[in-house]
C-alpha positions in Angstrom: -5.6 -38.9 -34.6 -8.6 -39.0 -32.5 -9.1 -39.0 -28.5 -11.7 -41.6 -28.8 -9.1 -43.8 -31.3 -6.2 -43.4 -28.5 -9.2 -44.7 -25.7 -9.8 -48.0 -28.0 -6.0 -48.4 -28.4 -5.4 -48.2 -24.9 -8.1 -50.5 -23.8 -6.8 -53.2 -26.6 -3.5 -52.8 -25.3 -4.9 -53.2 -21.6 -6.8 -56.2 -22.3 -4.9 -58.0 -24.8 -7.7 -58.9 -26.8 -9.9 -56.7 -29.1 -13.2 -58.6 -28.0 -13.0 -58.1 -24.7 -11.7 -54.5 -24.7 -15.0 -53.7 -26.9 -17.0 -55.7 -24.1 -15.6 -53.3 -21.3 -16.3 -50.1 -23.5 -19.6 -51.3 -24.7 -18.5 -50.9 -28.3 -19.4 -53.1 -31.2 -16.1 -55.2 -32.0 -15.9 -54.4 -35.9 -16.7 -50.0 -35.2 -13.4 -50.6 -32.9 -11.2 -52.7 -35.2 -12.0 -50.3 -37.8 -11.2 -47.1 -36.0 -7.4 -49.0 -35.1 -6.8 -49.8 -39.0 -8.1 -45.5 -39.4 -5.1 -45.1 -36.7 -2.5 -47.9 -37.7 -2.9 -46.3 -41.6 -2.5 -42.4 -40.0 0.6 -43.6 -38.3 2.0 -45.7 -41.2 2.1 -49.2 -39.6 0.9 -51.8 -37.7 0.3 -51.1 -33.8 -0.6 -54.7 -33.3 0.7 -57.7 -33.3 -2.4 -60.7 -34.3 -2.3 -63.8 -32.1 -4.8 -66.5 -32.1 -5.7 -66.1 -28.5 -5.4 -61.6 -28.7 -3.2 -59.1 -29.5 0.1 -58.0 -28.0 2.0 -54.5 -29.1 4.4 -53.8 -31.3 7.2 -52.0 -30.7 5.7 -48.9 -32.7 2.7 -49.4 -30.5 4.6 -49.8 -27.2 5.8 -46.3 -28.0 2.5 -45.2 -28.9 1.0 -46.6 -25.4 3.3 -44.5 -23.4 2.2 -41.1 -24.8 -1.5 -42.5 -25.3 -1.3 -43.1 -21.5 -0.5 -39.4 -20.7 -2.5 -38.1 -23.1 -5.6 -40.2 -21.8 -4.9 -39.4 -17.9 -4.3 -35.9 -18.3 -7.6 -35.3 -20.0 -8.9 -37.4 -17.1 -7.5 -35.4 -14.6 -9.1 -31.7 -16.8 -12.1 -33.2 -16.4 -11.9 -33.7 -12.6 -10.7 -30.5 -12.0 -13.0 -29.0 -14.1 -16.0 -30.1 -12.9 -14.8 -29.7 -9.5 -14.3 -25.9 -10.4 -17.7 -25.9 -11.5 -19.3 -27.5 -9.1 -17.4 -25.1 -6.5 -16.0 -28.5 -4.8 -12.3 -27.7 -6.0 -10.3 -26.3 -8.8 -6.6 -25.1 -9.4 -5.0 -21.8 -7.7 -2.3 -20.6 -9.7 -0.4 -17.7 -8.3 2.4 -16.0 -7.5 3.7 -14.2 -4.5 7.2 -12.9 -3.1 9.7 -15.4 -0.6 8.4 -13.6 2.7 4.7 -13.9 2.0 5.4 -17.6 0.9 6.4 -18.2 4.1 4.6 -16.3 6.1 0.9 -15.2 5.4 0.4 -18.2 2.4 0.6 -21.3 4.4 -2.3 -19.9 7.1 -4.2 -18.5 4.2 -4.2 -21.6 2.2 -5.1 -23.7 5.3 -8.0 -21.7 6.2 -9.3 -21.9 2.4 -8.7 -25.9 2.5 -11.3 -26.2 5.1 -14.2 -24.7 2.8 -13.0 -26.4 -0.5 -10.7 -29.1 0.3 -10.2 -30.4 -3.2 -8.2 -27.1 -4.4 -4.9 -27.9 -5.9 -2.3 -24.9 -5.7 0.4 -24.4 -7.9 2.5 -21.4 -6.1 5.5 -19.4 -7.8 7.5 -17.7 -5.2 9.9 -14.7 -6.5 12.7 -12.8 -4.7 11.2 -9.1 -5.2 8.4 -7.6 -6.0 10.1 -6.5 -8.9 10.2 -10.0 -10.5 6.9 -10.3 -9.2 5.1 -8.1 -11.4 7.1 -9.0 -14.3 5.6 -12.5 -13.6 2.0 -11.2 -13.8 2.9 -9.4 -16.6 4.4 -12.3 -18.9 3.5 -15.8 -16.8 0.6 -17.8 -16.9 -0.5 -16.8 -13.4 -4.2 -16.2 -12.2 -3.1 -13.3 -10.0 -0.6 -12.5 -7.8 0.1 -11.3 -4.2 3.0 -8.5 -3.1 3.5 -4.9 -2.5 1.6 -2.3 -4.7 2.7 -2.5 -8.5 4.4 0.4 -10.7 2.3 -1.2 -13.6 -1.2 0.0 -14.0 -3.3 -3.8 -13.9 -6.7 -3.8 -14.7 -7.5 -6.1 -11.3 -6.3 -4.8 -8.4 -7.5 -5.8 -4.8 -6.2 -4.1 -1.6 -5.5 -6.7 1.0 -4.0 -5.2 4.3 -1.0 -4.3 5.8 1.9 -6.3 7.4 4.2 -5.0 10.1 7.8 -5.0 9.4 10.2 -5.6 12.6 13.4 -6.2 13.8 14.6 -9.8 14.6 17.7 -8.6 17.2 19.8 -11.3 19.4 18.8 -12.6 22.4 21.5 -10.1 24.4 20.0 -7.0 22.4 16.3 -8.3 23.3 17.4 -8.0 27.1 18.1 -5.1 27.5 15.4 -3.8 25.1 12.0 -4.3 26.1 10.0 -1.8 23.5 10.2 -0.5 20.1 13.4 0.6 18.6 14.8 3.1 16.6 17.4 2.3 14.2 19.7 4.9 15.1 19.9 3.4 18.5 21.0 0.2 16.9 23.5 1.7 14.6 26.6 0.0 15.7 25.5 -3.2 15.7 26.0 -6.2 13.2 23.4 -7.0 10.8 22.0 -9.8 9.2 21.5 -8.8 5.6 19.9 -10.0 2.2 21.8 -10.5 -1.0 21.2 -7.8 -3.8 18.3 -9.9 -5.4 16.3 -10.4 -2.5 13.3 -7.7 -2.2 14.3 -7.4 1.7 17.2 -5.9 0.7 15.6 -3.0 -1.2 13.5 -2.9 2.2 16.3 -2.9 4.5 18.1 -0.3 2.7 15.5 2.2 2.3 15.1 2.1 5.9 18.8 2.5 6.5 18.7 5.4 4.3 15.6 6.9 5.9 17.3 6.8 9.3 20.7 8.1 7.9 22.9 4.6 8.8 24.9 2.6 7.2 25.9 -0.7 9.0 29.5 -1.4 8.5 29.6 -5.4 10.0 27.0 -7.8 8.6 26.4 -11.4 7.6 24.7 -12.1 3.9 22.0 -14.6 3.1 19.2 -15.2 0.5 16.6 -16.7 2.7 14.3 -15.0 5.2 14.2 -18.1 7.7 17.9 -18.3 7.4 18.4 -14.8 8.5 15.9 -14.9 11.6 17.8 -17.9 13.0 21.1 -15.8 12.2 19.6 -13.0 14.6 18.4 -15.7 16.9 21.9 -17.0 17.1 23.5 -13.4 17.8 24.7 -12.8 14.5 23.1 -9.5 14.0 19.8 -7.7 14.1 17.7 -8.5 10.8 14.7 -6.7 9.4 11.6 -9.1 8.3 7.7 -8.9 8.2 6.3 -10.2 11.1 4.2 -12.7 9.7 7.1 -15.0 8.8 8.6 -14.9 12.2 8.5 -18.5 13.6 6.5 -18.6 17.0 9.9 -19.7 18.8 11.7 -16.7 18.3 9.0 -14.3 19.0 10.6 -13.1 22.5 13.3 -11.4 19.6 10.8 -9.2 18.0 11.0 -5.5 18.2 8.8 -3.1 16.4 10.6 -0.4 15.0 9.8 3.2 16.3 8.1 4.8 14.2 6.3 1.5 13.1 6.9 0.5 9.6 4.0 -1.6 7.6 3.9 -2.4 3.9 0.6 -2.5 2.1 -0.2 -5.5 0.4 -2.1 -6.1 -3.0 -3.4 -8.9 -4.9 -3.7 -8.1 -8.7 -4.2 -9.9 -12.2 -4.3 -9.1 -15.8 -7.6 -10.9 -15.9 -10.8 -10.8 -13.7 -10.7 -12.7 -10.4 -12.4 -16.1 -10.5 -14.4 -16.8 -7.6 -12.1 -19.0 -6.1 -9.4 -16.4 -6.6 -11.6 -13.8 -4.8 -12.3 -16.5 -1.7 -8.7 -16.9 -1.6 -7.9 -13.1 -1.5 -10.5 -12.6 1.0 -9.1 -15.1 3.3 -5.7 -13.2 3.2 -7.2 -9.9 3.7 -8.7 -11.4 7.2 -5.5 -13.0 7.8 -3.8 -9.3 7.3 -6.5 -7.9 10.1 -5.2 -9.9 13.1 -3.1 -7.2 14.9 -0.1 -10.0 14.8 -0.2 -10.2 11.2 0.4 -6.3 11.1 -2.8 -5.4 9.9 -6.0 -2.7 10.7 -4.6 -2.1 14.3 -1.5 -0.6 12.9 -2.8 1.2 10.2 -1.6 4.4 11.3 2.3 3.4 11.1 3.8 5.1 8.1 3.7 2.7 5.0 6.1 2.3 2.2 
């Protein structure tokens, strides 16, 4: 079964006539008829019912038509995307990242990229933890991933910058504390924590251990945005990257004392394409913004 045979087959089915299909494709009718005969011989039965005024699909022909159309559409899309990538007008960006970055930096960076590459398609996979992200980078068909520093040695790695980790506190607490907060000062407060498989749960627990506190009251969630909204509603304090906090909750952000930042990297098993490199540079530029937790806080403690 060849692509040309499928193209002829679909054209005949759409036109309802072999002669008309041959004219549309600028192909000699005998040549088209010969290819369809070979296709029918390969499949073991007729695909068309011949009539004095044209042809119609047999039951087997209708089955093949559905699949042939999908194949030809996929090939057309592949040609379009590949040509766009070659001419730098587009392409496909397939990457993975952790949930907090997917909600924070990624949308901003993709919006910036779209200004110079408006025809790029994006396939984004989100993972709950840095460990799950790194495993995906090793086993899945991703162009690259963006996340904390990997434990494994990847051949292609680019340091992107840092993001600040902050507290989102309830309004009553925000009113009484205008500057940075030490965790020890709010040890007795209720907390909004994360499910065990969430990357921020590990991050939060490490900060608790460093401060020697063990919160006794908490509300737990699996979603970063839900944790922020719970904190804003007064249910407790949560700890998240600054760049995921929506603008209407900014007044509830409090930096940690000492400040805490997380280094971010782009890494992959295979060389970065030009498109990947451009996108990683956009992410790095976004992380240079002081609000995003970039170089302005480079002297803060990191993990």
